[in-house]
ZAVEXVO-497564 format. One record per residue: residue number from 1; residue in three letters; x, y, z of N, C-alpha, C, O in turn. Coordinates in steps of 0.05 Angstrom, whole numbers. Layout:
REM residues N
seq;type;n.px;n.py;n.pz;ca.px;ca.py;ca.pz;c.px;c.py;c.pz;o.px;o.py;o.pz
NUM;Ala;X;Y;Z;X;Y;Z;X;Y;Z;X;Y;Z $
...
REM end
This chain:
REM residues 83
seq;type;n.px;n.py;n.pz;ca.px;ca.py;ca.pz;c.px;c.py;c.pz;o.px;o.py;o.pz
1;Unk;1573;2046;2253;1593;2025;2257;1580;2002;2273;1567;2007;2293 $
2;Unk;1585;1978;2264;1575;1955;2278;1593;1947;2301;1616;1955;2302 $
3;Unk;1581;1932;2320;1597;1923;2343;1600;1893;2342;1582;1879;2333 $
4;Unk;1624;1884;2350;1630;1855;2351;1644;1850;2377;1664;1863;2383 $
5;Unk;1635;1831;2392;1649;1824;2416;1665;1799;2411;1656;1780;2398 $
6;Unk;1689;1798;2422;1706;1775;2419;1716;1766;2447;1719;1783;2465 $
7;Unk;1721;1741;2449;1732;1730;2474;1761;1723;2469;1767;1710;2449 $
8;Unk;1778;1731;2488;1807;1725;2485;1817;1712;2511;1807;1719;2533 $
9;Unk;1835;1694;2509;1848;1684;2534;1863;1708;2546;1871;1727;2532 $
10;Unk;1868;1706;2571;1881;1728;2586;1908;1736;2573;1915;1759;2572 $
11;Unk;1923;1716;2564;1950;1722;2552;1947;1740;2527;1963;1758;2523 $
12;Unk;1927;1734;2510;1923;1751;2486;1912;1778;2494;1919;1798;2481 $
13;Unk;1894;1779;2513;1883;1805;2522;1906;1823;2533;1907;1847;2527 $
14;Unk;1924;1811;2548;1947;1826;2558;1965;1836;2536;1974;1858;2536 $
15;Unk;1969;1819;2515;1985;1827;2492;1972;1851;2478;1986;1870;2472 $
16;Unk;1946;1849;2473;1931;1871;2460;1934;1896;2477;1940;1918;2466 $
17;Unk;1930;1894;2503;1932;1918;2520;1960;1930;2518;1963;1955;2518 $
18;Unk;1981;1913;2518;2008;1923;2515;2012;1938;2489;2024;1960;2488 $
19;Unk;2002;1926;2467;2005;1939;2441;1991;1966;2440;2001;1985;2428 $
20;Unk;1967;1967;2452;1952;1992;2452;1968;2014;2466;1971;2036;2456 $
21;Unk;1980;2007;2489;1996;2026;2504;2022;2034;2491;2029;2057;2490 $
22;Unk;2036;2014;2480;2063;2019;2468;2062;2031;2440;2081;2045;2433 $
23;Unk;2041;2026;2425;2040;2035;2397;2022;2059;2392;2018;2067;2370 $
24;Unk;2011;2070;2414;1996;2095;2410;1967;2092;2401;1956;2112;2392 $
25;Unk;1956;2069;2403;1928;2066;2397;1911;2076;2420;1919;2073;2443 $
26;Unk;1887;2087;2414;1871;2097;2437;1855;2075;2450;1849;2076;2474 $
27;Unk;1848;2055;2434;1831;2033;2445;1840;2006;2433;1854;2006;2412 $
28;Unk;1832;1985;2445;1837;1958;2434;1822;1955;2408;1832;1941;2390 $
29;Unk;1799;1967;2405;1784;1965;2380;1800;1978;2357;1800;1967;2335 $
30;Unk;1813;2000;2362;1829;2013;2341;1852;1995;2333;1858;1993;2309 $
31;Unk;1864;1982;2352;1886;1963;2346;1876;1940;2329;1889;1932;2309 $
32;Unk;1854;1928;2337;1843;1905;2322;1834;1913;2294;1839;1898;2275 $
33;Unk;1822;1937;2291;1815;1947;2264;1839;1949;2246;1839;1942;2223 $
34;Unk;1861;1959;2258;1886;1962;2242;1897;1934;2234;1906;1931;2211 $
35;Unk;1896;1915;2252;1904;1888;2245;1887;1876;2222;1898;1864;2204 $
36;Unk;1861;1881;2223;1843;1871;2202;1849;1885;2175;1850;1871;2155 $
37;Unk;1854;1911;2176;1861;1925;2151;1887;1914;2139;1888;1911;2115 $
38;Unk;1907;1909;2156;1932;1898;2146;1928;1871;2134;1940;1864;2114 $
39;Unk;1910;1855;2146;1905;1828;2135;1891;1830;2108;1896;1815;2090 $
40;Unk;1872;1850;2106;1859;1854;2080;1879;1862;2059;1879;1851;2036 $
41;Unk;1898;1880;2066;1919;1888;2047;1936;1864;2039;1943;1861;2015 $
42;Unk;1943;1847;2059;1960;1824;2053;1945;1805;2034;1958;1794;2016 $
43;Unk;1919;1801;2038;1904;1783;2021;1902;1794;1993;1904;1779;1973 $
44;Unk;1898;1821;1990;1897;1833;1963;1924;1830;1949;1925;1823;1926 $
45;Unk;1946;1835;1964;1972;1832;1952;1977;1803;1943;1987;1799;1922 $
46;Unk;1969;1784;1960;1972;1756;1952;1957;1750;1926;1967;1736;1909 $
47;Unk;1933;1761;1924;1917;1756;1900;1931;1768;1875;1931;1756;1854 $
48;Unk;1942;1792;1878;1956;1805;1856;1981;1789;1848;1986;1785;1824 $
49;Unk;1995;1780;1868;2020;1764;1863;2013;1738;1849;2027;1729;1830 $
50;Unk;1992;1724;1859;1984;1699;1846;1975;1703;1818;1981;1687;1800 $
51;Unk;1960;1725;1813;1950;1731;1786;1974;1737;1768;1975;1727;1745 $
52;Unk;1994;1751;1778;2018;1757;1762;2034;1732;1756;2044;1729;1734 $
53;Unk;2035;1715;1776;2051;1690;1772;2037;1672;1751;2050;1655;1739 $
54;Unk;2011;1674;1748;1996;1657;1730;1997;1667;1701;1989;1653;1683 $
55;Unk;2007;1691;1697;2008;1702;1669;2036;1697;1658;2056;1698;1672 $
56;Unk;2036;1693;1632;2062;1688;1618;2077;1715;1615;2064;1735;1611 $
57;Unk;2103;1715;1618;2118;1740;1614;2115;1749;1586;2116;1733;1567 $
58;Unk;2113;1776;1582;2110;1787;1556;2136;1790;1542;2138;1786;1517 $
59;Unk;2157;1796;1557;2184;1799;1545;2204;1792;1566;2199;1794;1590 $
60;Unk;2228;1784;1557;2249;1778;1577;2258;1803;1591;2260;1824;1579 $
61;Unk;2263;1801;1616;2273;1824;1632;2303;1820;1634;2313;1805;1651 $
62;Unk;2317;1834;1617;2346;1832;1617;2357;1861;1615;2342;1880;1617 $
63;Unk;2383;1863;1610;2395;1890;1609;2383;1907;1587;2381;1931;1590 $
64;Unk;2376;1895;1564;2364;1910;1542;2337;1921;1550;2330;1943;1542 $
65;Unk;2322;1905;1565;2296;1914;1575;2299;1939;1592;2285;1959;1588 $
66;Unk;2318;1938;1611;2322;1961;1629;2333;1985;1614;2326;2008;1620 $
67;Unk;2350;1981;1595;2361;2003;1579;2338;2016;1563;2338;2041;1561 $
68;Unk;2320;2000;1553;2296;2012;1539;2280;2029;1558;2270;2050;1550 $
69;Unk;2276;2020;1583;2261;2037;1602;2276;2063;1607;2264;2084;1608 $
70;Unk;2302;2061;1611;2318;2086;1615;2315;2105;1592;2313;2129;1596 $
71;Unk;2316;2094;1568;2314;2111;1544;2286;2125;1543;2285;2148;1536 $
72;Unk;2266;2110;1550;2239;2122;1550;2237;2145;1570;2224;2165;1565 $
73;Unk;2250;2142;1593;2250;2163;1613;2266;2187;1603;2258;2210;1608 $
74;Unk;2288;2182;1590;2304;2204;1580;2289;2221;1559;2291;2245;1558 $
75;Unk;2273;2207;1543;2258;2221;1522;2232;2233;1531;2220;2248;1517 $
76;Unk;2223;2225;1555;2197;2235;1565;2199;2265;1569;2219;2275;1578 $
77;Unk;2177;2280;1564;2177;2309;1569;2181;2314;1599;2170;2300;1616 $
78;Unk;2196;2335;1604;2201;2343;1632;2176;2357;1643;2164;2373;1629 $
79;Unk;2169;2351;1667;2146;2365;1680;2155;2391;1691;2180;2395;1695 $
80;Unk;2137;2409;1697;2144;2436;1707;2158;2434;1734;2175;2451;1740 $
81;Unk;2151;2414;1750;2163;2412;1776;2192;2402;1776;2206;2405;1796 $
82;Unk;2201;2392;1753;2229;2382;1751;2248;2404;1743;2272;2400;1742 $
83;Unk;2238;2427;1737;2256;2449;1733;2260;2460;1707;2276;2478;1704 $
REM end
């Protein structure tokens, strides 16, 4: 694992220290890693949403569409775990 040192104003350092104590993180590094992971997830989701918004809809989503989905579920073979 690589090391990165960051400088924070005292108010941000105090906030990080509070979060570490209140949210059960063992270290400030663990808290910052979690923030970075969440930001990565947010950026991936944004990319997926933008890609979806850029594509033309294949079919209208109306009551007939949802009824078709329900019918497919009704006809699908039951798995062993469903009884």
